[in-house]
Every structure is written in C-alpha cells, then in structure tokens.
Backbone as a ProteinNet text record, in pm:
[ID]
protein_1_A
[PRIMARY]
DMLKTKAPKSLTARQITSWAKAEHKRQVSEEKGVLQARLLGSRCLEARTEHGELKLLGDGIVVLEHLYYDETTTLQAYWWRLLARDWRGSRTLVRQLIKVHATENPALRSQIASLSDELDDLQGQINAAEIHMNDLVATAFGLTDEQQAYMANDPRAHWG
[TERTIARY]
81.9	0	86.2	206.3	292.3	335.6	365	405.2	290.9	171	56.1	43.1	82.9	74.6	177.5	278.7	383.5	357.1	250.9	218.3	173.1	195.8	147.1	-3.8	-46.7	-188.2	-280.7	-227.7	-310.5	-355.8	-305.7	-338.4	-471.9	-533.6	-656.1	-617.1	-715.1	-688.7	-616.3	-660.7	-597.4	-453.8	-433.9	-300.2	-207.1	-262.4	-182.2	-134.3	-222.1	-184.2	-74.8	-90.7	10.6	142.6	134	254	325.6	249.6	308.3	376	312.9	373.3	503.4	501.4	621.4	731.9	695.1	792.4	853.1	769.9	819.3	918.5	883.6	972.1	1105	1098.5	1219.9	1307.4	1245.4	1321	1386.3	1313.1	1369.1	1487.3	1472.4	1579.4	1702.3	1680.4	1790.1	1861.7	1786.1	1845.3	1920.3	1866	1935.4	2068.1	2068.5	2192.4	2296.6	2254.1	2345.1	2400.4	2311.7	2354.2	2452.1	2420.8	2508.7	2647.2	2652.2	2781	2859.9	2792.4	2859.9	2913.6	2832.6	2873.8	2989.5	2983.5	3089.3	3221.2	3213.7	3334.9	3395	3327.3	3373.3	3445.5	3548.3	3619.8	3565	3510.6	3465.6	3329.2	3235.1	3101.6	3079.8	2995.3	2958.3	2813.5	2736.4	2598	2594.2	2529.4	2519.2	2376	2342	2213.3	2240.5	2170.4	2182.3	2043.9	1996.7	1866.7	1754.3	1755.3	1651.5	1669.2	1776.2	1803.7	1911.2	1886.9	1982	2059.9	2192.7	2280.8	2375.6	2412.5	2511.9	2627.8	2748	2866.6	2958.4	3017.3	3117.2	3247.3	3348.6	3477.2	3459.8	3365.2	3343.1	3254.8	3208.6	3124.5	2981.6	2885.4	2745.7	2703.4	2654.8	2604.4	2453	2397.4	2253.3	2213.3	2113.3	2070.8	1922.5	1873.9	1733.1	1640.2	1685.2	1601.2	1563.7	1435.2	1385.6	1302.7	1308.6	1241	1194.4	1105.9	1053.7	1153.3	1223.9	1328.1	1272.3	1143.3	1086.1	1054.1	1041.4	1009.3	1107.7	1163.8	1247.2	1391.2	1448.3	1586.1	1681.6	1640.1	1717.9	1859.9	1878.3	2013.3	2106.5	2057.5	2141.1	2163.6	2061	2071.8	2175.6	2168.6	2263.7	2404.9	2418.3	2550.7	2607.9	2524.5	2568.6	2611.6	2530.4	2564.8	2694.9	2711.3	2832.6	2954.7	2936.4	3045.9	3092.9	2998.5	3030.9	3044.3	3031.6	3029.7	3163.5	3155.4	3276.4	3261.1	3189.4	3175.7	3065.5	2972.6	2865.2	2769.4	2727.4	2630.3	2488.4	2469.6	2336.4	2309.5	2403.5	2387.6	2263.9	2237	2121.2	1993.4	1980.5	1861.4	1855.3	1969.6	1973.9	1937.1	1979.5	1952.6	1803.4	1726.9	1585	1498.4	1556.9	1481.6	1456.5	1335	1301.3	1280.4	1355.1	1343.9	1286.8	1187.4	1122.8	1077.2	1061	1006.1	941.8	836.2	769.5	826	913.4	967.6	1086.1	1068.6	1177	1298.4	1277.2	1389.9	1476.6	1413.6	1488	1563.5	1497.3	1563.3	1686.9	1674.5	1785.1	1900.2	1865.6	1968.7	2039.7	1965.9	2026.1	2115.7	2070.2	2151.3	2281.4	2271.8	2389.7	2488.3	2436.9	2523.3	2585.8	2509.5	2561.3	2675.6	2656.6	2763	2886.2	2863	2974.5	3050.3	2978	3042.8	3124.3	3069.9	3144.4	3273.7	3266.1	3385.7	3488.6	3442.7	3533.1	3596.4	3516.6	3570.2	3677.2	3655.6	3756.7	3885.6	3874.6	3992.6	4065	3987.6	4046.5	4119.3	4056.4	4119.4	4249.6	4249.6	4370.5	4480.4	4443.1	4540.6	4595.4	4509.7	4553.7	4652.9	4624.7	4717.5	4852.2	4849.2	4972.5	5049.1	4976.4	5038.2	5100.4	5028.5	5081.5	5209.3	5211.5	5332	5449.3	5422	5527.7	5580.7	5490.4	5530.8	5611	5563.4	5633.1	5774.3	5787.9	5919.9	6007.8	5951.8	6028.2	6079.2	5999	6038.6	6099.6	6108.1	6169.3	6093.8	5962	5881.9	5893	5895.6	5897.7	5758.6	5749.5	5619	5524.9	5577.7	5495.5	5442.3	5526.6	5484	5379.7	5399.8	5303.3	5168.3	5171.3	5046.9	4975.3	5051.5	4993.1	4925.1	4991	4935.6	4817.9	4814.1	4705	4574.2	4583.1	4461.3	4386.4	4259.8	4174.7	4233.3	4264.4	4324.2	4237	4104	4017.9	4056.5	4108.2	4145.3	4265.4	4345.1	4465.2	4451	4377.8	4370.8	4231.4	4129.6	3990.3	3954.7
-120.1	0	126.5	118	235.8	275.9	175.6	205.8	270.3	227.1	283.2	432.9	477.9	621.8	701.8	634.6	701.6	696.4	629.5	616.3	751.2	772.3	895.5	910.4	1029.7	1055.6	1040.7	1046.1	1038.9	895.8	795.9	656.3	615	516	456.9	361.8	313.6	222.6	97.1	41.3	-79.6	-49	65.6	104.1	128.8	185	207.9	74.8	-23.9	-156.6	-216.3	-206.6	-258.5	-184.1	-53	28.6	-11.7	-29.4	-65.7	-202.9	-299	-431.8	-424.4	-347.7	-332.3	-260.3	-160.2	-85.1	-174.4	-254.9	-348	-445.6	-500.5	-594.2	-527.4	-402.2	-327.4	-305.6	-267.8	-242.5	-369.2	-479.3	-607	-646.2	-631.9	-664.9	-578.2	-451.6	-359.3	-398.2	-428.9	-468.2	-600	-694	-820.7	-796.6	-704	-671.1	-611.2	-522	-461.2	-568.6	-655.2	-762.4	-855.7	-891.8	-981.6	-919.2	-789.6	-722.5	-724.5	-701.3	-705.2	-845.1	-945.2	-1082.1	-1125.7	-1093.1	-1134.9	-1064.8	-950	-880	-935.7	-1031.2	-1089.1	-1220.8	-1245.4	-1372	-1475.6	-1429.7	-1521.3	-1475.7	-1568.1	-1536.7	-1603.6	-1538.2	-1593	-1555.6	-1651.4	-1626.8	-1626.2	-1525	-1511.9	-1486.7	-1533.3	-1499.3	-1427.4	-1315.9	-1237.1	-1190	-1237.1	-1194.6	-1215.2	-1329.5	-1361.8	-1297.1	-1221.2	-1156.1	-1235	-1260.4	-1331.5	-1228.9	-1239.7	-1148.3	-1228.7	-1170.9	-1231	-1133	-1181.5	-1098.3	-1145	-1051.1	-1078.9	-1016.6	-1098.1	-1051.7	-972.4	-1016	-953.3	-830	-787.4	-668.2	-712.8	-656.6	-693.1	-654.6	-753.3	-726.5	-744.8	-814.7	-836.3	-850.9	-771.6	-776.8	-745.8	-740.6	-712	-819.1	-944	-1056	-1134.7	-1142.4	-1211.6	-1330.4	-1437.1	-1559	-1632.2	-1724.8	-1806.2	-1918.5	-1904.9	-2002.5	-2140.7	-2149.3	-2279	-2365.4	-2306.6	-2386.2	-2365.1	-2248.4	-2215.9	-2260.6	-2313.5	-2361.6	-2262.5	-2136.5	-2037.1	-2021.4	-2014.5	-1993.2	-2106	-2229.5	-2343.4	-2343.9	-2309	-2302.8	-2198.3	-2080.6	-1975.3	-2011.9	-2078.2	-2121.9	-2221	-2310.4	-2406.4	-2334.5	-2239.9	-2165.2	-2088	-2024.1	-1946.6	-2038.3	-2153.9	-2249.8	-2300.6	-2324.6	-2384.1	-2282.1	-2155.2	-2050.8	-2040.2	-2030.7	-2017.8	-1908.1	-1802.7	-1691.6	-1709	-1796.5	-1824.7	-1707.2	-1681.2	-1576.3	-1619.7	-1746.2	-1795.7	-1786.9	-1736	-1733	-1654.9	-1542.4	-1461.3	-1543.4	-1617.1	-1702.6	-1810	-1863	-1965.3	-1908.3	-1784.5	-1723	-1705	-1677.1	-1647.6	-1772.6	-1889.1	-2012.5	-2028.9	-2063.5	-2082.8	-2231	-2282.4	-2422.3	-2425.7	-2508.8	-2514.8	-2656.9	-2682.6	-2810.6	-2790.5	-2863.5	-2863.4	-2973.4	-3057	-3172.2	-3130.2	-3127.9	-3083.4	-3176.5	-3304.7	-3398.8	-3369.9	-3342	-3309.2	-3178	-3079.3	-2950.2	-2970.6	-3051.5	-3078.3	-3147.3	-3243.4	-3314.8	-3219.7	-3135.5	-3038.9	-2942.2	-2894.9	-2803.5	-2870.7	-2994.4	-3068.4	-3089.2	-3129.9	-3151.4	-3020.5	-2912.9	-2783.1	-2739.3	-2756.9	-2723.1	-2810.3	-2938.5	-3029.5	-2986.2	-2947.1	-2898.4	-2772.1	-2682.4	-2560.6	-2594.7	-2690.1	-2731.8	-2793.4	-2880.7	-2943.1	-2839.6	-2741.3	-2636.9	-2557	-2531.1	-2461.9	-2541.2	-2672.6	-2759.5	-2759.7	-2764	-2761.4	-2629.4	-2519.3	-2387.5	-2378	-2428.2	-2425.2	-2510.8	-2629.6	-2717.9	-2653.8	-2586.1	-2520.3	-2407.6	-2331.1	-2224.2	-2284.2	-2391.5	-2458.2	-2511.5	-2573.2	-2627.5	-2514.7	-2404.7	-2290.9	-2237.1	-2232.9	-2187.6	-2281.5	-2412.4	-2509.7	-2493.6	-2476.2	-2458.5	-2329.6	-2222.8	-2093.8	-2104.8	-2175.2	-2193.8	-2282.1	-2390.9	-2483.8	-2416.3	-2327.4	-2262.3	-2124.3	-2081.8	-1953.5	-1834.9	-1841.1	-1731.8	-1606.3	-1492.4	-1365	-1337.5	-1240.4	-1202.1	-1157.7	-1086.8	-1039	-1157.4	-1255.1	-1373.3	-1453	-1461.5	-1531.8	-1459.9	-1327.4	-1249.7	-1268.8	-1271.9	-1292.7	-1428.8	-1530.8	-1666.3	-1683.5	-1604.1	-1615	-1560.2	-1474.1	-1421	-1532.4	-1509.5	-1608.3	-1642.3	-1768.7	-1807.6	-1774	-1762.1	-1728.2	-1593.3	-1505.3	-1372.2	-1378.7	-1487.9	-1498.5	-1593.9	-1703.8	-1806	-1839.1	-1770.4	-1802.2	-1763.2
0	0	0	60.8	65.2	-76	-159	-296	-374.2	-347.9	-419.3	-395	-277.4	-247.8	-327.3	-377.2	-455	-605.4	-645	-787.4	-843.2	-971.9	-1035	-1013.8	-980.6	-947.1	-1067.6	-1186.5	-1307.1	-1341.2	-1269.2	-1299.9	-1238.9	-1303.9	-1249.1	-1136	-1061.3	-949.8	-997.5	-1108.1	-1163	-1208.2	-1270.3	-1315.5	-1196.2	-1089.6	-969	-911.8	-907.2	-857.9	-945.5	-1076.8	-1169.2	-1152	-1136.8	-1119.1	-989.8	-882.4	-752.9	-760.3	-827.9	-842.5	-921.7	-1029.4	-1112.1	-1034.4	-959	-879.8	-771.4	-708.3	-606.7	-669	-783.3	-851.7	-888.1	-934.2	-968.9	-845.6	-734.3	-612.1	-558.8	-561.8	-516	-603.9	-734.2	-827.1	-801	-777.3	-749.3	-620.1	-515.2	-387.2	-399.5	-477.7	-498.6	-569.8	-664.5	-734.9	-642.3	-553.9	-456.8	-363.2	-314.1	-224.7	-295.1	-418	-492.8	-511.5	-540.1	-556.4	-425.3	-313.6	-183	-154.2	-186	-158	-246.1	-374	-465.8	-434.4	-368.5	-328.4	-200.4	-138.9	-12.4	-36	44.7	35	131.2	243.6	348.2	398.8	406	456.5	591.4	671.4	801.6	829.9	875.2	916.3	1068.2	1125.1	1270.9	1311.9	1429.7	1489.2	1620	1637.4	1759.6	1798.8	1913.6	1966	1864.4	1796.5	1700.3	1564.1	1545.7	1416.7	1343.8	1217.2	1132.8	1051.5	1056.9	983.8	897.1	783.7	696.9	686.9	714.4	710.5	598.9	529.1	427.4	472.8	494	546.3	675.4	759.8	889.6	888.2	769.7	757.2	724.5	795.8	774.5	632.7	557.4	422.6	415	513.1	517.2	663.4	704.6	844.5	855.3	977.3	1007.6	951.6	956.6	915.6	1039.8	1064.7	1182.8	1136.5	1209.8	1169.2	1294.1	1274.7	1383.3	1412.4	1522.1	1555.8	1588.4	1619.4	1656.3	1535.1	1418	1299.2	1184	1173.1	1057.8	1078.6	974.8	978.1	911	899.3	825.6	876.6	1006.4	1059.4	1015.8	1022.3	981.5	830.9	754.9	609.4	569.6	630.7	597.8	640.5	754.4	797.5	697.1	646.7	545.6	418.1	373.3	252.1	270.5	384.3	411.1	417	477.7	492.8	357	266.1	135.6	23.3	54.3	-47.9	-120.4	-251	-332.8	-437	-404.9	-497.7	-599.4	-571.6	-666	-681.8	-804.3	-831.2	-793.8	-763.8	-728.8	-578.8	-501.7	-356.7	-314.1	-375.7	-336.9	-350.2	-459	-476	-367.3	-329.8	-225.6	-88.1	-62.1	68.3	95	-8.7	13	24	1.7	22.2	171.7	207.7	348.6	375	469.8	509.1	650.5	672.3	803.1	833.8	962.1	1006.6	1143.1	1166.3	1296.9	1386.3	1331	1401.1	1489.3	1623.6	1711.8	1708.6	1688	1681.9	1559.3	1447.6	1326.4	1343.5	1404.6	1429.8	1517.4	1619.8	1711.1	1638.6	1553.6	1478.3	1381.6	1314.9	1221.8	1297.7	1413.7	1495.2	1537.5	1582.1	1626.4	1511.2	1396.2	1279.3	1230.8	1235.6	1194.4	1286.6	1417.6	1512.9	1489.6	1461.9	1434.3	1308.9	1206	1083.6	1110.2	1191.3	1226.1	1299.7	1393.8	1466.9	1372.7	1283.9	1187.3	1094.6	1051.5	964.9	1038.3	1166.3	1246.4	1255	1272.2	1276.5	1142	1034.6	900.2	877.2	915.7	898.2	976.6	1101	1183	1120.2	1070.7	1006.2	878.8	805.1	681.7	711.9	815.8	855.8	894.5	972.8	1013.8	892.5	799.4	678.9	594.6	581.6	505.8	570.2	703.4	773.6	746.3	747	718.7	575.8	481	340.3	323.8	387	376.6	433.4	544	604.8	515.2	465.1	381.3	254.3	195.4	70.2	93.3	217.8	249.3	191.4	195	139.7	225.4	158.7	229.9	285.6	375.9	431	320	221.7	109.7	28.1	1.7	-72.5	6.5	137.3	221	220.9	228.1	225.9	92.7	-16.1	-148	-155.2	-105.1	-109.7	-13.5	93	191.1	136.3	34.4	-26.3	-96.4	-120.9	-187.9	-324.3	-349.5	-477.9	-598.2	-577.9	-691.2	-750.7	-665.3	-713.6	-806.9	-797.2	-878.2	-995.1	-974.5	-1078.6	-1123.3	-1069	-1101.1	-1236.5
[MASK]
++++++++++++++++++++++++++++++++++++++++++++++++++++++++++++++++++++++++++++++++++++++++++++++++++++++++++++++++++++++++++++++++++++++++++++++++++++++++++++++++

C-alpha cells in the first residue's frame, strides 16, 4: 500500500496496482543486485544470529541484516551457515539465501543443529590445520612475508 501512495496521481486504481507491483519488482531486483555485488566482493562469509536476528557478514562486515524468523520452525540460521560455509563466490547465492526451510519436528531440528555445530567445529579444525600447513610450506620454501600475504589471499582472485 505504501508504494501505491507514490504512484502517479493520473493513474486509475488498476493502473496504480500494476505500477506498484512493477515498482516493487524493480526495487527487489535492485536490492538483490546490490547484495550480490557485496557478496561477490567478499572472500569469506559468516551467518550469525543475535537476539533472534539473522545477519550475513562478508569478510566480517554486515552485508545483510534485520532478518527475523521463527526459531521454533524455521531452519534459516542453519541453512545460511551451510551456505556461508560452502560458499565459493557463486552468483546464485542470493537465490539460495531467500529459500526458506522449516520443520515442525523438534527432533529433526535438534539433529540439524547438532550436525551444523559439528560442521562448524570441523571447519575450524580444518582452517587451523591449513594455517599450520601454510606456515610449514612458507618456512620450507623460504617465502617472504609479502609472498606469504599474497598466497594467503583467496586463490580465486589470482587463478579463477
């Protein structure tokens, strides 16, 4: 209804409705484009929940916030954590983010939460091992700090 108030006054009621629908579609498309640009510029994504609010961070900077969901049925936080964990710069991420997954089954929710936490722990172990391995390689090959910094950047930026 708010968009309808912004429609040109010369339109009929039916035209105002059509105009508002088209304007809404344009605005959503524009926002999706902005979000996609922010996401593609990020090397690392993280999904967080704080006080019932779901946030998506790219390289530690909030790129999407003010999303609230029903924690008793919606699996959004786990879905977003999965997407962030597996993200590799895909242009389809925005479409994936808006998918809503839900269940009324508390046992399934508990199992998904447990598995999601386990995946996060494993990813942390993998990241720590990778850092250690990179340090060993850098030492073995005598890489300078500059060379190490270059290699620490996302490889997609160099060879993608």
